[in-house]
N, C-alpha and C positions, 0 to 999 in steps of 0.2 A: 641500355646499350644500343647503339645504332646497328642497323643491319650491316652484313659484310659488304665491302665495296663492290661496285658494279663489275661484272665480268668474272667474278669468282663463283664457282659452282659447288654444289653439295658434294661432300666426300663421304663415301661409305666407311673409309678407314677412320676418319676423325669423328664420325657421328653426325647427328642432325645439325645442319647449319655451318659446317666447316667447308673449307675450300681447298681445291687441289691445284697444283701447278708445278712449274719447274724453275722458279726463280732461284738464282744462285745464293742469295743471302736474304736476311730479314730486311724489310723496308717499312716505311711509315707513310701514312696518309693522314691528312688533317681533315676533320669533319667538324666545322664550327669551332667550338672551344675544346674538342676532345681529340686525342691522338689515338689512332688504331695501329697497333703493331701486328704485322703479319709475320709470324715466326715460321721459318721453313723447317720441315722435318724430312724424313726419308722420301716421302712422296705426297706430302700434304702441307697445307698451311694451317696454323692455329690462329684464329682471330681473337686478339686480346685488346681490351680497352686499357690504356695506361692509367686512366683515372680510376678504373675499377681495381687494378692491381694495387695502386697506392692506398686506396681507402679500404681495400680488402673486404668487399661485400660479395661473397661467393654465390649469392642468389639474387637475381634481378627480375623484376616483373615490369614490362613496359606496356601492359594493357592488351597486347596482342601476342606476346610470346614469353615463355619462361627461359631465362638465360642462366646457365649453370656453369660453374667452374668444374671441369671434368676431373673428378678425383681419381679416376683410374690412370691418368697420365702424370699425376704428381709423383715425385717432386721434380721430375726431369723436364716436363713441359707444362706450361700454364695455358691450357686450351679451354675454350668456352663452347658449350653446346646450346644451340637455340632451338627450343621445342615449340612448335606451333600447333600441335595436335595432342589429344589425350593419349594416343598410342605412343607418340614420341616421349611423352612424360613417363609413361609406364615402362618403356624400354630403359630410360635413364635410371629409374628406380631399381628395376630388376637387375641391370648390369652394374649397379653401384657407381654409376657416374655421379649420382647424388646418394648420400647415405647419412645415417644418424637420424634417430627417431623424430626430433622436431623438424629437421630439414625435409624429411620424407613427408611429414604432414603438410608443410608449406607447398611442396611440389604437388601433392594430391589436390590441394585446394585450387592450384593453378590449372591442373588437368581438368577439373570440373568446370572452371571458367571457360577454358578453351572448348570443351564439349558444348557448352551452352552457346558460345559464339557461333560454332559451326552449325548447330541446330537452327539458329536464327537465320543464318545465311542460306541454308538449304531448304528452309520451310519444314523441317522435320519436327515431330512432336517433341517438346522439350522434356517432358517427364520420361519418355522412352529413351531419349538420348542420355539423360543423366543416369538412368538405371544401368544402361550399357556401360557408361563411363565408370560407374561405381564398381561393376563387376570386373572391368579391366584393371582398375587401380587396386582393388582389394586383393587380387590374385598375385600381386608382385612380391610383397614382403610381409608375411602373416604375423610376425612376432611384435612389431612396433605398433603400439596402440595409437600413437599420434596419427598414423595413416587413417585409421577408421574414424577417429575423432574429427579430423579435418573433413573427411568425406561427408559425414553426417551433418557437420556444421554447414557445409555448402548446400546440402539437401534442404536444410531448414531455411536458409536464406532464399533459395529458389521457390520454396513452397509459399513463402510470404509475399512474393512479388506479384503484382497485379497482371503481368503479361510476360511473355518470353523475352521481349526486348529489354524490359526493365530487370528481369532476372539476370540476363547476361551482364548488364551494367553493374548490378549489385554484387554479382560473383567476382567480377574484376576488382571491385572496390574491396571485397573481402580479402583478397590476396594481399593488398596493400595494408589492410588493417592487421592481418596476421603477422606480417613482417614487423610492423611497429610493435605489436604486442610481444613478439619474440625478443625484440631488442630490450624492451622494458623488463621482461621476465628474466633474461640472461643477466642483466645488470643487477637485479635484485638477488638472484642466486649468488652471483659473484661477491656481493657485499656481505651477505649472511655467511657464506662459506669462509671468506678470508678472515672474518672475525674469530673463527674457531681455531685458526692455526697459530702456533707459538712463534715468537721471533726467531729468525734463523731456521725456519722450517725446511726439512728435507722431505719431499713429498714423492710418492710413487703413484703413477697413473697408468691406466690400461686402455688400449684401443685409442680412438680419437673422439674427443668430446668438445672440440673447440668451435670456432666459427664455421668450419666446414660441416660440422654435424648439426648446426642449428640455423645457419644462415645469418647469425647475428654476432654475439660475443663469445658464446660457449657456455656449457654447464660446468662440469668438473674442471675443464681447462680454463673456463672463465674464472673460477675461483682461484686457480693457480696464477693466471695473468693479473688478477686484482691484488693478490698477495705480493706479487712482484712489484706492482706499481706502488704499493704501500711500504716497500722496503722490508717485508717480513720473510721473504723467500730466500733460502740459501741455494737450493738445488732441486731439480726435478729428475727423477728416474723414470724413463719412458720404456715400458714393455714394448718389444717389437710387434707383438700381437699377431701371431701366426693364426691362420695361414695367409691372410691377405695383407699382413704387415701394415695395418693402419697406423700403428704407433711409429714404426720406422719411416714410413712414407709420408704420413699426414701430420701426426702430432709433432714430430721432429721438425717438419717444414714450418708449421705454425709457430713453434717456440723460437726457431731460428729467426724468423721474420720479426718476432716481437722482442728479440734480444733477451729472452729468458734463459738463464743457465740450465743446461740439462745434460744428462748422460743417457745414451741409448743402451739398453740391456736386453739380453735374450730372455724370453719368458721364464725359462727355467732358473734364472739367476735371482728372481725376486725373493724367493723364500730365504736364500742365503743372506741377502741384504737385510731382511727383516730380522733374521736370527742374530746378525752381527750388530744390531742396534744402529743401523745406518739410515733408518726410515722413521720419521716422526708421525706420518699419517699416510694412509692410502685413500685416494679419492677417485671414484669412478662415476660414470653416468648410468643411465638406465633406458631400456627400451619399453619396459612395461613394469608397473608396480601393482601387484594384486591387492585386493581389499584387506588381506591380512598382513601386508607389508613385505611379502616375498618379492624379490627383485630379479627380473629377467634382464640380462645384459650380455655383452660380448663374451664368447666362450673363454674361459680362463678366469673370470671374475670370482666364481665360487672358490677356486683354489686360493686366490689372494685373501678372500674373507676368512677362510679357515686358518691360514697361516697367520694372518694379522691377529686373530683372536688368540691363537696359541702364544704369541709373543707379546701380547698386550699392547698392540699398536691400534689406534683408532682407525676404523674403516667407515668412510663416509660415502654416501651416494647422493649425487647432485642431479636433480631432475625437476622440470616444471610440473605444475599440477595437471597439465594435459597428459602427462605420462601415467598418472594414477588411473586405475581402472576398477571402479567400484563393482562392476558387473562380473569380474573374474575373482572367485573367492580366494584362491591360493595359487602358489606357483605351479602345482601339479596340473592345474587347469590351463596353463599357458601353452599354446601351440609353439613348438620350437622348430624354426626353419632348418631344413637340411639342404646344404648347398652341394655344388658339383664336386665330384671326386677330383677333378682336375686341379682344384685349388690346393689339394694336399699332395698330389702326385708330382707336381712341378713347382719350381720357384722361378717365376717369370716364364721364360720360354724353355727353361732347362728342366727336363724330367729327372727326378731324383730317386724314384722307386722302380723296382723291376716291373716288366710287363705282367699283367694279370693280377696285380696287387689290389685287393679289395679295400675299400675306404669307408669309414663312418665320419661324416663331416657336419656335426651340428654347429650352427652359427652362434648359438647362445646357450647359456646355462642359467640356472635359477639359484640365487643365494637366499637361504632362509632369513626371515626378518630378525631372528635372534642373533645373527652374526653382524648386524648393521649397528654401528655406534649411533649414527644419526642420519636422517634424510634431510638434505639441504634443498628447500623448495623456494619458489618465488614468493611464497607467503610467510616464510619463516622456517625455523629448524624444528623438525620432529625428532626429539631425542629418545633414547632408549628408556623403557622398553618399546621399541618401534612397532611391534606387532599390534599391541593393544591400542596405541595412540593412532596408528594408521586406520584401524577399524573405526575409531571415532571420527577421524578426519574424512574418510571416504563416505561415511554415513552422512556427515554434515554436508559434504560436497553434493552428494546425491539429492539431499533434501533441498538444497539451494540451487541446484542446477549449475554447479560450479567446477566440474572436472569430469574426466572420463569421457567415453564415447557419447556423442550426441548432446553434450551440454556445453555451456559457455562460461568461461571465467576470464577475467581480465587482470593482468598483472597489477599488483598493488591493492587489490580488493581485500579487506581484512576478513579473516575467517571467523572472528568472534565480534 
């Protein structure tokens, strides 16, 4: 994406790279073959590339900046954040302008590349700069394993480079490679998962697992999109996904754009739909899959798995191998992020709880492997009993250096 037009300045309200002003309405500027739309808000402009909106690539890397579709402003505004430092990337991750385990990993890799570029420009020791960048990024969202996987992969690339300049070049190239790998990975997951669904499938999903969450096609939502393309999908039930409403804000937005039929439901309605036989499959994503097959995902996933098992509905988890963590033995060992009480005390800007209300706000829960019908990965489907088969899989990945933190795997590589 090109830089914002000349004369527009950074806006604290919009985040890094946005512009402020007092234009009365949206206007357009032509830059070569691209059109930039400047969308006026209350006191800011959001810089949006028309080409990016049409192709819907929520993450862009131009070699000097990471450009992100700001997910905190959806669905009402399509605004883009341009991050040019590792600190700006960390803020975008922490504030959930970018979210979803694979997308967070891509952002972390870009943050490492930006840190290397700054070290080269300033003459700072590269190793020290990358260690500081690692600490900055690792402190943002502790549950998603892809974050740490990408950081370690960037560290490996830098260690193999002959000098700091070449390291910076290779780290920039790594971001492009990871984006390409994610596209291939998502498409593989979509194909494997769609094959599991019956004709006329009614699917329930939780949180957001689409292009916004991966930077590509999506994991669980990619399966749903592919089933729709194949004519197999009848309807999607979308949990609103409290407290940040990723289902209502993000998944509904993606499905609407894709023309996929859906109904938005409150989280508490899911069990009733399953009990009434209105759901043929539940499909969710994952932020970390432990070595025994336990799955950490958006809070509320565990309840869906329990109810699905009770009513005999398949419960699928869609995730790339980079989300598997051979170094974490089980779900009890996964650190669960606790987020701000403000997310629960208010809906938008409207406070809904009395002053002085205490809050517990875990962002994730852990679903035991025995409740998972199958794991849909970019290398194939891991069917029940998931626990034992994931142990074999993660052991194989660890031996081959093909998944989890600090190792490399490329979409399409056979496991056997």
